[in-house]
Structures are given as C-alpha cells and as structure tokens.
MDAnalysis code that builds the backbone (N, CA, C; Angstrom):
import MDAnalysis as mda
import numpy as np

u = mda.Universe.empty(261, n_residues=87, atom_resindex=np.repeat(np.arange(87), 3), trajectory=True)
u.add_TopologyAttr("name", ["N", "CA", "C"] * 87)
u.add_TopologyAttr("resid", np.arange(1, 88))
u.add_TopologyAttr("resname", ["MET", "PRO", "SER", "THR", "LEU", "HIS", "GLN", "GLU", "TYR", "ASP", "VAL", "ARG", "VAL", "LEU", "ALA", "VAL", "ARG", "PRO", "TRP", "GLY", "LEU", "ASP", "VAL", "LEU", "LEU", "PRO", "ASP", "GLY", "THR", "ALA", "GLY", "LEU", "ILE", "ASP", "ASN", "THR", "LYS", "ASP", "PRO", "ARG", "TRP", "PRO", "ASP", "GLY", "ASP", "GLN", "GLN", "ALA", "ALA", "VAL", "GLY", "THR", "VAL", "VAL", "ARG", "ALA", "VAL", "VAL", "LEU", "ASP", "ASP", "GLU", "ARG", "ASP", "PRO", "VAL", "ARG", "MET", "SER", "ALA", "LEU", "ASP", "ASP", "ASP", "ARG", "ALA", "VAL", "ALA", "ARG", "THR", "LEU", "ARG", "GLY", "ALA", "ALA", "GLY", "ARG"])
u.atoms.positions = np.array([
    [0.557, 81.189, 12.775],
    [0.336, 79.901, 13.804],
    [-1.260, 79.148, 13.678],
    [-1.061, 78.000, 13.633],
    [-2.460, 77.193, 13.621],
    [-3.537, 77.600, 14.555],
    [-4.693, 77.311, 14.517],
    [-5.392, 77.791, 15.644],
    [-5.609, 76.785, 16.890],
    [-5.613, 77.453, 17.953],
    [-5.453, 76.721, 19.373],
    [-6.811, 76.344, 19.684],
    [-7.934, 76.836, 19.231],
    [-9.375, 76.485, 19.659],
    [-9.755, 75.191, 19.697],
    [-10.054, 74.855, 21.285],
    [-10.353, 73.454, 21.678],
    [-9.223, 72.700, 21.841],
    [-8.221, 73.468, 21.777],
    [-6.966, 72.277, 22.267],
    [-6.618, 72.461, 23.818],
    [-6.311, 71.614, 24.203],
    [-5.975, 71.275, 25.584],
    [-4.305, 71.585, 26.104],
    [-3.884, 72.161, 26.903],
    [-2.550, 72.551, 27.266],
    [-2.476, 72.433, 28.579],
    [-1.123, 72.116, 29.010],
    [-0.685, 72.306, 30.680],
    [-0.257, 73.693, 30.710],
    [-1.185, 74.613, 31.413],
    [-0.503, 75.820, 31.606],
    [-0.086, 76.311, 32.937],
    [0.756, 77.096, 33.239],
    [1.488, 77.541, 34.349],
    [0.558, 78.777, 34.869],
    [0.200, 78.987, 36.014],
    [-0.163, 79.977, 36.507],
    [0.683, 80.875, 36.980],
    [0.374, 82.175, 36.015],
    [1.655, 83.370, 36.707],
    [1.171, 84.246, 37.699],
    [-0.360, 84.433, 37.795],
    [-1.062, 85.662, 38.862],
    [-2.509, 85.365, 39.057],
    [-2.634, 85.738, 40.080],
    [-4.064, 85.755, 40.618],
    [-4.748, 87.211, 40.319],
    [-5.929, 87.512, 39.529],
    [-6.478, 88.743, 39.479],
    [-7.720, 88.622, 39.940],
    [-8.496, 89.646, 40.633],
    [-9.763, 89.393, 41.127],
    [-10.858, 88.840, 39.822],
    [-10.449, 88.721, 38.632],
    [-11.474, 88.209, 37.663],
    [-10.960, 86.799, 37.117],
    [-9.605, 86.529, 37.540],
    [-9.502, 85.094, 37.198],
    [-7.664, 84.991, 37.309],
    [-7.177, 83.840, 36.813],
    [-5.966, 83.470, 36.708],
    [-5.438, 83.893, 35.305],
    [-4.164, 84.275, 35.650],
    [-3.246, 84.573, 34.282],
    [-2.364, 83.445, 34.339],
    [-2.272, 82.862, 33.079],
    [-1.783, 81.693, 32.558],
    [-0.756, 81.707, 31.619],
    [0.065, 80.874, 31.383],
    [1.020, 81.086, 29.941],
    [1.107, 79.606, 29.630],
    [0.595, 79.575, 28.177],
    [0.721, 78.172, 27.355],
    [2.155, 77.863, 27.377],
    [2.661, 76.830, 27.084],
    [3.699, 76.073, 26.445],
    [4.522, 76.847, 25.656],
    [3.875, 77.516, 24.522],
    [4.504, 78.172, 23.276],
    [4.801, 79.647, 23.731],
    [4.403, 80.217, 25.054],
    [4.518, 81.274, 25.511],
    [3.603, 82.437, 25.329],
    [2.524, 81.939, 24.785],
    [1.082, 82.671, 24.749],
    [0.671, 83.044, 25.955],
    [-0.057, 84.154, 26.281],
    [-0.841, 84.424, 27.569],
    [-2.082, 84.035, 27.509],
    [-2.457, 83.512, 28.495],
    [-4.011, 83.079, 28.521],
    [-4.434, 83.686, 29.920],
    [-5.938, 83.396, 30.135],
    [-6.502, 83.985, 31.174],
    [-7.670, 82.804, 31.230],
    [-7.613, 82.373, 32.638],
    [-8.896, 81.521, 33.114],
    [-9.736, 82.389, 34.010],
    [-10.858, 82.605, 33.637],
    [-11.961, 83.463, 34.278],
    [-12.202, 82.839, 35.604],
    [-12.654, 83.362, 36.343],
    [-12.988, 82.935, 37.734],
    [-13.918, 81.359, 37.567],
    [-15.003, 81.905, 36.842],
    [-15.920, 80.776, 36.731],
    [-15.687, 79.640, 35.831],
    [-14.629, 79.375, 35.369],
    [-13.787, 78.472, 34.366],
    [-12.835, 78.043, 35.459],
    [-12.889, 78.022, 36.454],
    [-11.543, 77.550, 37.510],
    [-12.504, 76.717, 38.564],
    [-12.372, 75.332, 38.397],
    [-13.017, 74.499, 39.513],
    [-12.931, 75.014, 40.925],
    [-11.776, 75.760, 41.424],
    [-11.321, 75.948, 42.839],
    [-11.764, 77.234, 43.050],
    [-12.528, 77.873, 42.122],
    [-13.041, 79.139, 42.733],
    [-14.673, 78.799, 42.941],
    [-15.113, 79.793, 43.913],
    [-14.697, 80.650, 45.023],
    [-14.057, 79.935, 46.230],
    [-14.334, 78.500, 46.405],
    [-13.793, 78.197, 47.798],
    [-12.085, 77.702, 47.655],
    [-11.325, 77.713, 46.845],
    [-10.131, 77.404, 46.875],
    [-9.142, 78.518, 47.142],
    [-8.047, 78.395, 47.765],
    [-6.853, 79.143, 47.851],
    [-6.513, 79.532, 46.516],
    [-6.822, 80.646, 45.851],
    [-6.296, 81.298, 44.629],
    [-4.892, 81.371, 44.678],
    [-4.160, 82.161, 45.794],
    [-3.077, 82.448, 45.942],
    [-2.002, 81.261, 45.796],
    [-2.552, 80.567, 46.395],
    [-1.710, 78.933, 46.397],
    [-1.631, 78.478, 44.813],
    [-2.383, 78.848, 44.082],
    [-2.300, 78.370, 42.596],
    [-1.102, 79.174, 41.677],
    [-0.478, 80.006, 42.250],
    [0.650, 81.014, 41.543],
    [1.871, 79.677, 41.519],
    [2.229, 79.470, 40.119],
    [3.243, 78.459, 39.841],
    [3.088, 77.121, 39.498],
    [1.510, 76.942, 40.015],
    [1.206, 75.505, 39.587],
    [0.981, 75.186, 38.052],
    [0.665, 74.101, 38.006],
    [0.472, 73.738, 36.305],
    [-0.635, 73.266, 36.371],
    [-1.780, 73.534, 35.441],
    [-3.175, 73.404, 35.354],
    [-3.300, 73.172, 33.899],
    [-4.051, 71.915, 34.020],
    [-4.925, 71.485, 32.579],
    [-5.765, 72.275, 32.027],
    [-5.922, 72.895, 30.966],
    [-6.880, 73.838, 30.528],
    [-7.343, 73.886, 29.007],
    [-8.338, 74.160, 28.550],
    [-8.521, 74.213, 26.966],
    [-9.014, 75.450, 26.649],
    [-8.244, 75.739, 25.532],
    [-8.640, 77.097, 24.964],
    [-10.118, 77.363, 24.553],
    [-10.812, 78.278, 24.982],
    [-12.351, 78.734, 24.573],
    [-12.505, 79.562, 23.507],
    [-11.551, 80.404, 23.572],
    [-11.567, 81.722, 22.576],
    [-10.072, 82.278, 22.202],
    [-9.637, 81.725, 21.014],
    [-8.250, 82.103, 20.802],
    [-8.004, 83.146, 19.992],
    [-9.180, 84.105, 19.836],
    [-8.940, 85.412, 19.301],
    [-9.006, 86.549, 20.002],
    [-8.842, 86.237, 21.201],
    [-8.717, 87.073, 22.209],
    [-7.313, 87.505, 22.655],
    [-6.856, 88.275, 23.333],
    [-5.659, 88.568, 23.848],
    [-5.669, 88.994, 25.445],
    [-5.606, 88.164, 26.337],
    [-4.859, 86.897, 26.305],
    [-5.966, 85.900, 26.015],
    [-5.732, 84.805, 25.464],
    [-6.725, 83.563, 24.749],
    [-7.433, 83.162, 26.266],
    [-8.697, 83.217, 25.900],
    [-9.549, 82.662, 27.071],
    [-9.773, 80.974, 27.171],
    [-9.572, 80.725, 28.449],
    [-9.447, 79.215, 28.470],
    [-10.290, 78.864, 29.828],
    [-10.285, 77.409, 29.840],
    [-11.143, 76.965, 30.804],
    [-10.453, 75.645, 31.309],
    [-10.437, 75.601, 32.859],
    [-9.752, 74.466, 33.762],
    [-11.054, 73.526, 33.948],
    [-12.117, 73.675, 33.565],
    [-13.307, 72.977, 33.857],
    [-13.263, 71.408, 33.370],
    [-13.897, 70.579, 33.990],
    [-13.458, 69.039, 33.257],
    [-14.787, 69.230, 32.174],
    [-15.873, 69.663, 32.309],
    [-17.226, 69.598, 31.474],
    [-16.518, 70.566, 29.923],
    [-15.786, 71.637, 30.134],
    [-15.357, 72.036, 28.951],
    [-14.267, 71.578, 28.349],
    [-13.622, 71.098, 29.100],
    [-12.392, 69.972, 28.290],
    [-13.207, 68.806, 27.696],
    [-14.057, 68.298, 28.178],
    [-14.611, 66.980, 27.493],
    [-15.489, 67.452, 26.002],
    [-16.256, 68.556, 26.303],
    [-16.770, 69.039, 25.249],
    [-15.915, 69.514, 24.064],
    [-14.668, 70.031, 24.220],
    [-13.450, 70.413, 23.509],
    [-13.074, 69.026, 22.566],
    [-12.821, 67.953, 23.599],
    [-12.516, 66.798, 23.063],
    [-13.887, 66.135, 21.953],
    [-14.892, 66.376, 22.196],
    [-15.948, 66.083, 20.995],
    [-15.720, 66.820, 20.007],
    [-15.515, 68.243, 20.170],
    [-15.309, 68.947, 18.923],
    [-14.280, 68.732, 18.095],
    [-13.144, 68.184, 18.818],
    [-11.890, 68.110, 18.166],
    [-12.244, 66.520, 17.332],
    [-12.557, 65.694, 18.010],
    [-12.790, 64.660, 17.304],
    [-14.204, 64.823, 16.154],
    [-14.883, 65.400, 16.300],
    [-15.939, 65.654, 14.985],
    [-15.084, 66.406, 13.957],
    [-14.096, 67.334, 14.368],
    [-13.319, 67.808, 13.251],
    [-12.154, 67.125, 12.750],
    [-11.935, 65.878, 13.470],
    [-10.902, 65.154, 13.075],
    [-9.705, 65.421, 13.558],
    [-9.445, 66.240, 14.512],
    [-8.293, 66.733, 15.077],
    [-7.828, 66.054, 16.371],
])
C-alpha cells in the first residue's frame, strides 16, 4: 500500500475516547485524531461527532491506528509538503 503520509481524507468518526476520536479512512484503515488535533476540543460536544465525516490529514502512517489531524494549520502544512514532494 502506498504511503498515506500527509494525505487528506474525509474520515468517519466511529467513537469518542478520553484521548481523542476513533475514525475510519475510506479504505477501511483505522485512524485516531488526538484531542489536541481536533478543533472542537475541549469546547465542542465530542459525542455529537460520532457518525459525522471530518476532513483530516495523516500525520503518522506508521502507527496503528494512523495518527491524524483535523486542524486547518496541519492540513495546510501537509498541502505544502505534498506540493514540495510533487504529489
């Protein structure tokens, strides 16, 4: 499978954990958005996020589940990195 590092996906929130959101990438890969990488944390209703689709970027594709971020700044950095790599 090709590296997904720095790629953006629409992921579905499966569950809320004390440390973040369990998400599912379109290809079935499990992901985690840490609380600090969720723009709604700590002020938003995390339980309301279950079942929603969130735009997120892969920060670390070597961990299981892959680590992701839904922050605009992280997605912007990933776009810059993808552009520099020609992808």
